[in-house]
N, C-alpha and C positions, 0 to 999 in steps of 0.2 A: 504494500500500500504506500503510495507516494505521500510525502509530507508536504503541506501547503507552503508556498513561497509567496509572500506578499510583495506586490509590485514596488511599494515604497521602501523596502528594505535594501540596503546596500549589498553589492556582491562581495563575498569574503575576500579580503586582501592580505591574508596571512602569508608571510614569505614562505616559499617552498624550498625544501632542501636542494642543494646543488645537484643537478643531474637527475632530479626526480621525474621531470618531463622534458620531452623534446620540444622544440619550437612549434612543430606541427601539432603536437598534442595540446599545447597551450592555446593554439588558434582554435581548435575544436571546442575547448572549454569556453572560450570567449563567445563562440557562436551559440553555445547552449545558454550562456548567460543572456544573450540578446533575445532568444526565443522565450525564456522564462520571465524576464523582467521587462522586456519592451524597451530597454535602454541600450545605448551603444556601449560596447566594452570599453574598459578603462584604457587610457593612452599608455602605450608601452607594453600592452599585452596582445597586440594584434600582429599576426604574421600572415604572409601570403597564403591564399587558399590553396590547399593541396588536393589533388585528386583523391576521391574516395572509392573504395571498392563497393560492390553491390550490397554486401551484407551490412557494412557500416552505414551506408545511406538509408537502407531499409529500417535499421534499428533507430536511427535518429528521427526518421519520419514517424515511426510508431510512437516514439517518446513524445513528439510534439503533438500528435493527434490525441494522446491520452490526457493532455492538459486541458483544463476547462477555464475559460475566462469569465470572471465574476465581477459585476459592478454592484456595490451595496450602497444604497441611499437611505436617508432618513425620510420620515413622513413629510418634512418641509421641502424635500427635493435636494438638500445638501448632500454632497458625496461623502461617504464615510471612507471608502477606499476601493481600489481595484486590485483584484487578486488573480493569480494563476495557480491552479490547484488541480491535483489529480482527480479524474472522474471517479475513481474508486474511493477517494477520501470521504470520511463521514462528516455529517453536519457538525458534530462536536468539534472537529478540528478547525472548521471554518469559524466557529464562535470564538475560539482562542485567538485566531488571527485578527478578528474584528476588534476584540478587546485591546490587542497590542496596537492597533491603528487608532485608538482613542475612543472606541465605542464603550458601551456599558459592559460590566462583567457578563460572562456567559450565562449566568443564572437568570439575567434580566433581558435576554434577547429573544424577541419573537421575529422570526424570519419568514417572509411571505414571498412566494413565487407565483404571481398572478393571484388566484384565489386559494392556492394551496399553501399550507403551513408546513415548513420543514421541521421534521422531528429528529431528535437525537437518535443515532444508530442507523440512519438512512444514508446510503451513498449519494453524493451530490449528482452523479451522472444520471440517476433515476429521474431527476426533474428537468433534464435537458433533452427535449424531444427532437429539436432541430438545431443544426449548427453547433458551434463550440463556444458560444457566449450565453451568459445568463445574467439578468438583472433582478436583484432581490431588494425587497423593502424591509427595513429594520424598524420595528415598532417596540413600544414598551409592552411588557407581557400582560396578558389577561390572567387574572387570578382564578383559574379554572378549578383549583383544588377546593374552593369554598362555595361552589355553585349550589351545594346541597345544604347550606347554612341559611336558616330563616332568621332574619333580624326584624323585630317588630317593637314598636312602642304601643303596648297594649293599654287600652283605656280600662281603668278600674271601675267596676260596676257601681252604680248608685252614687257617683261623685259628680254627676252633671257635667261630664266631659272636662273636668278641671284637673284630674290627676291621672298620670300615665306611668307605666313601668317598662323598663327595657327588658326584653326577653330575647335570648339567642339560643337557638336549638339546631342540632344536627338531625335533619329529617331522614338521613340514611342510617342512623345508629339508634333506632327505636326512640327517636325524639330525645336523645341525650341533651341535657341542659348544660349550656355553656355559661349562661347568665340568667338569673341569679346563681351565684356559686359561693362555696365556702372559701375563706382565706384570700379574697380579693383585697389587696393591701392599699392600693391607691387608684384614684380615678381622675382622668383629665378630660377637659372639654374644650373644643375649638369654638369660640363664640360666634364666628361668622358662618361656619358651615355645619356645625353640630357634630363634627367628628369626635369620637370618644376613644380614649386609650385606657385599657384596663390592665393593671398589674396583678398577676396571680391566677389568671385563667387563660385558656387558649383552645384552639381547635383540635390539638393533638394532646393525648394523655402523656404525662411524664412517666417514663418506665419505672417500674417498681424498684429496680436495682439502683436507681439514682436517689431513692428516698429511703435510705436506711438509717437506723439509729446511729447517732454520733455523740461526740463529747462536747458539743457546742454549749454556750452559755445562754442560749435563747430561752424564752419562756412563752407560755401561751399556746403550745402546740396541742395536738390531740391528747385528750385525757389530762390536760394541764401540764404535760411534760415537754421539755425542750427537745428539738429534733436536730439532727445533724446530717450532713451529706457524707460522701465517701471520705475516709481518712479523718473523720471528725470535723469536717467542714461545717461551719455554723449554718444552720438552716433557718434563718431569721424568722422566728415566730411562725414557722410552718407556712411560709409564703412560697408556693411552687415557683420554679424558675421559668415562668411563662409570662408573656405579655401579648395582648390582643389589641389590634387597631381596627376600629369599626368606622369606616367611611360612611357618609350619609347616603350615597347612591351607588355603592359598589360593594362587592363581597368583602367581608372582613378577612384579615390575614394575621398570621403569627409573627412576632419578633422574638427569636430565641434568646434565652439568657443562660449563662453558666451558673453553677451552684454558688460560686463565691462572688458573683457580680455585685457591685455596690448598689445597683438599681433595685435590688431586692430589699434594700433598707430605705427606699423612698417614702416620704411622708406627704409629698405634694407634687402634682403634675400640672404644668401649664403647656398648652398646645397652640401653635399658630400654623395656618396653612401658608406654605411658602414653597410652591412646586418647583422642581427642577427635573430635567430629563437626562442630562449627562453631567457627571459620569454615573449618577445613580438616579433611578426613577423614584424620587422621593415625593411624597405628598406634602411634607412639611417638617416642622421641627418640634420636638417635645423637650422641655427642660424639667428636670426633677430636682427637688431639694432632698438631699440624702443625709442620713445620720452617719457619723463616723463610726459609732459603735451601736449595734442593734439593741443593746440592753440598757443604754444610758440615755434618758430623755434630755439631759442637760449637756450632752456632748456637742462637739463642733459639727456644724452643718455645712456642706459644700454642694455645688451644683454640677450635675451631669447632663449633657445635651446629647440627643441622638436623633437620627433621621428616621422618618416613618417609611421604611423600606421593607417589602415583604421578604420574610425568611432570612434576613441578614441584619445583624446588629452593627450599625455604624455609629459609634459613640465617642465622646470626648469629654474630659473634665474641663469645665469652664476655667480659663486661666485667671490667676491673681485673685482667687476666692479663698479668703482666710476662714471666716466664720459667717455664713450668710444668715441674716435675720429675716429678710423678706425679699421677694423678687417679682418681676412681671416681664412680659414679652412685648417688644415693639418691633414687629416684623421679624427678621432673622437676628435681631439684637436682643440681648437680655440685659435688664437694668436691675441692680440689686443694692441692698445696704449691707455693708461688710463691717465686722468688728475685728480689730487686730488684737494682739497680745496685750496692748496697753489700754484696751477697751475704748479705743477711738473709733467712732462711726464714720464710715466713708461711703459715698455714693459712687458706684462704679458701673461701667457699661462695657459690654463685650459683643463682638460680632461672632456668632457661633460658627459660621461657615468659613470665615477668613481666619479665625483663631486669634484675633487681635483683641486687646482690652485696654481700657484707660480709666483713670480716676477722674470723676467730674468735680466733686467738692467734698469738703469735710463738714460734718454736722456738729453742732454744739451740744454738749452734755453727753451723758451715757445712757439715758433712758431708752429702753428697747423700742425698736421700730416694729410695729405689728403688721403693717401693710404698706404697699407702694403701688402707684399707678402713674401712667403718663398719657398726656393728650396735648396736641398742639404745642409741642416743645416745652410743655410745663410738666413738672414732677410733683405729685401729690403724696403726702406721707401722713400716717397716723402713728401715735406713740402710746405706749402703755400708760395708764392712769391719766390720760388726757382725752378730752371729749370734743376734739376739734380736728379739722383737716387743714394741714399746712401746705401752702403752694410755693414752689420755688421755680426759678428758671433753670436752664441747663447748666448755668455757671454757678449755681448755688445761692443766688441772690433771693432773699425772702421777698415774696410778692404780696401775699394776702393770707387770710385765715377764714375758713368757713366754720361758724360756730365759735364758742368760747369754752371756758372750763366749766361752765354751768351744765349740769346734766339735764337732759330732756329729749323729746322726740318731736320736734317742730320743724316743718318745712317753711320755705319762703326765701327772701333775699339773704345774702351772705351774713349780714349783721343780725338777722332774726333767727337764723337756723340754730337748732339745738340738737345735739347728738348725745347718745349714751353708748359708750364703748367699754363694757365690763371686760376685764381680762383675768386670766388665771395666773397663778404664781409662776408657772413654767410655760415656755412657749409651745410645748407639745402636750397633748392630752391623750392618755391611754384609753382606748376603747376595748370592747370585748375581743378575746382571742388574739391579742397582740396588735389589733388595728390601731395605729397611731396617727393622729391628725393634728393639724396646727390649732393653736389657740385662736382666739378672736382675730379675724382678718376682715376689718370693716370695708376696705376698698375692693371692689370687684370690677375687673375689666370686662366690658360688654362688647357687643358687635359694633363694627364701624367706629371704633375709638370711643364709644360711650363709657361712662364711669358710673357705677352704682355704689351705694353705701348701705351696709347692713348696720342699722342703728336700733338698739333695743329690740322691739318686736315688729319693726317695719323696715321695708326696703325703699330707699330713696334713689332718685336719679339726679345727678348733677348736670346742670345746663352746659351747653357746649362752650360758653364763654366763662364758665366757672363762677358765675355771679349769683347763682341760686341753686336750690335743691327742691325736688318735688316728690311727695310720697307716691309709691307705685302699688304696693301690695303688702299684706301681712306676711310675716315670716314665722308665725307661731308653729312650733315643731309638730304639734298634733295634726296640722293640716296635711302632712305627708302620711298620716296613718288612717286606717279604716277599722271598723268593728271586726272585720274578718282577720285582722292581723294579730289577734290575741293568741299568745303562745301558751306555754305551760308553766306558770300563768302569765308571764310578762309579755308586754308588747315590745316590738323592735326598738332598739336604741337609735335615736336620730342623731346623725353626725354632721359633718361639715357641708356647707353649700359649696359647690364646685364651679358654678358659673351660670351665665344667662345666655340663652339662645332662642331666637324666633318666638319671643314672647313667653318663654317658660323659664322657671328657676329650677336648677338641677340640684339634687341633694342625695347623699348616701345614707342608707339605713342598714342596721345589722340585726338579724334575728338572733335571739339568745335562747331559743328552744332547741329541740333536737336537730333542727335543720341547719342552724348556724350560718345562714346565708347572708351574703352581702348584696344589697339591693340598690339599684339606681332608679330613682323616680324623678319626675319633673312635674311642677305645679304651674298652672297657667297664671301669668301675671295679670291679675284683675284687682281693681280698687275695691270691688265688692267683698273681697276676702277680709277686709278690715271691719266688717260688720260684726255684731255680737254673735257668739256661738249659737244661741237659740235661733237666730235668723238663718244662719248658714245651714243648720241641720234641717230646716224646712225645705231648703233647696236641694241639699245633698245629704240624705239621712244617714249614710254610712260614714261620712267624714267626721273627724275630730272626736274620737271616743273619749269619754270622761275617765281619765286615769290619774293615779296618785303619783307622788314623787318616786315611788318604787316601780312605776310603769305597770300597775295592776288596776283593773277596773275598780272604780270606787265602790260599786255595789257589791263586789266580791271580796272586799278587803279582808274581813275576818274569816271568810270561807277558806282563804288560802293561808291563814295563820300569819298575817302581817304583824310584825313585832312592835311597830309603833304607829300612832295615828297619822292620818294623812295631813301634812302641813302645806300642801301646795296651795297657793293663794288663788282660788277660783274667782276671786274678785275681778281678775283681768280677763276672765272668759267673756264677760258681758260689758265691762266698762274699761275705759282707757286701753283699748286693744293695742295701741301702738307702743305701749310701754315695755312689755316683756315678751320674750320669744318662747317662754316655757322651759328654758334650760335651768335645771335645778341647781347647777353650779353657782348661779347668780343669786341664790336665796341668802347667801351670806352678805349681800350688799344692803346696808341699812336703808339706802335711798329707795329701794324697791318697796319697803314696807311703810314708807312715809304716808302714802295715800290710802292704803287699804288697812293698815294696822297689823301688827304682828300678832298671830293667834297665841292664846295662852299656852296651848300644848306644845308650842315650839320653843319655849323658854330654855329648856335644857338640850336643845338640838345641837348637834355638832356635825362637822364635815371632815372627812378624812382627806388624805393627800390626793385621792383620785376624784374628789367631788361627790362622794357618796355620803348621804345623810345617815346619822345613827344617834341613838340615845345611850346614856350610860347603861351598861348591862348587856347591850347587844353584842359586844365583843366576847362575852362569855357564852354566847349561844342563844337560841330562841327561848329556851326555858328561863334563863336569867333575865332576858329582856321582858318577857311577859310578866315575870314576878315584879320587876321594877315598875312596869306600867300599871299593874293592879295596885301596887302600894301607893302610887300617885293618885289613885282614884279615877 
């Protein structure tokens, strides 16, 4: 079988040993070079033509006729290259030469000859029916492997078309569920297109021999035990080494991960569509905030960027990132706040594809930055224990402030706006089964450069000129739940908001019953959701179940042996709906009780390091807690 020879490649010029060939032999080599490459032989290697005998001439003719001329062009009509290759050569060999000529890797080449697609393992001569030339069209590949995957946003019944859930199923594997799925560790959303990236699930099952017990220090795996990979590799909270990209109008595809890849420690994804055809057929860029250590919530955080390419991980660590506090995407550039060893906060920017980075400016103070956004060359920041949005230009000059340090949930002009940004003591919050997500992140980048603000119990949208903010919808956590979500006995835990797209607000939930599923739901952005719960229930009778701070139905509290009384302030179910989002971690904020009054039975209530409420005696078990509660009358 002949090896392909690309036309653009130079003829070998390695010096030959003295006496290795006669002048006549070197002349015949030069003629062969001309026939293979179409170029004249190099000067100094030409000799007068010598008469050939019949056998030699016949062999040279057969060799020339066995070569096939190929022209490969892109869909735009641009030439990729011209090649002379043996008719017996396989399509696989041509793909290698196309990649050498500047085309995409062989895995991402779709070659068309007329209406026929060239398949690996086929001889090229089988597609040349007349003559010795062939023109091929090089396209980006179609993801045929996922044609049997059904992706749907299913409307949840009796929610008046307000609430939908992402479902992904393999129709050829007895409807095997890809999503919702256990151990999905992070979710990213592209605000303009609705593309979703899921860490911890995929179209292919991870082989059992890669999921063996190890000596890792992780926690939260199956049965509450840490898991490890081969040779004791840390198996980060039982997050499978899988990643799934779900485009809005195309089949989903896998991005493979290794067992020890840092992306398995990601706590936040941000995605932007930024297509390129060469050298890789990428749909866009995803940047992940990653923990340095999987078992330490206070450890250093750094950024990892990767291309959305099928079946191939093309990733890079964002340069000059010391300890990331918050980040956002602006096209193929990432903007983030960094903290160095001296606790100095710096605003930095990096071009992911060019690999360049620069420092924009230094911030005053050391207070943690909880979120960052950018629009119209302006940079917006929020800080812990501050209830306002600060606006800077790209040079770090302070421009204005939306809101002040007074807590509230009021829209209007910049001077009248009031926000409430409660924060946790740590920047990471532990969820069930090792699911770790960021603490309060008020600023949310929306489609077309819009910016939203998550304040108290309401979502606001900042005007394009940053002069005002307007309320959009309620973000009460129970709005993402229905009566049918009741587990055994707890309802799912509501986690982070991940973005806004096409008039919907996307949020992650985790079931804590036997299913242990991670769910992605989206709620329609409607101002009517700010009405009292009793009004909403008339419209959508299954939405917003009445649950306690322990995520149990109020009516079934003692039926399930709850050890302490419900202290959730249901005052905000009907009144001042914009004040509170239902997150019980904020029950420790005195401001929350100023309007409704703190209930007497919450006087001795405490909160642990994970935001869980408890009374004295509960740490001794349910019997001790029940005895304490009865003693209190």
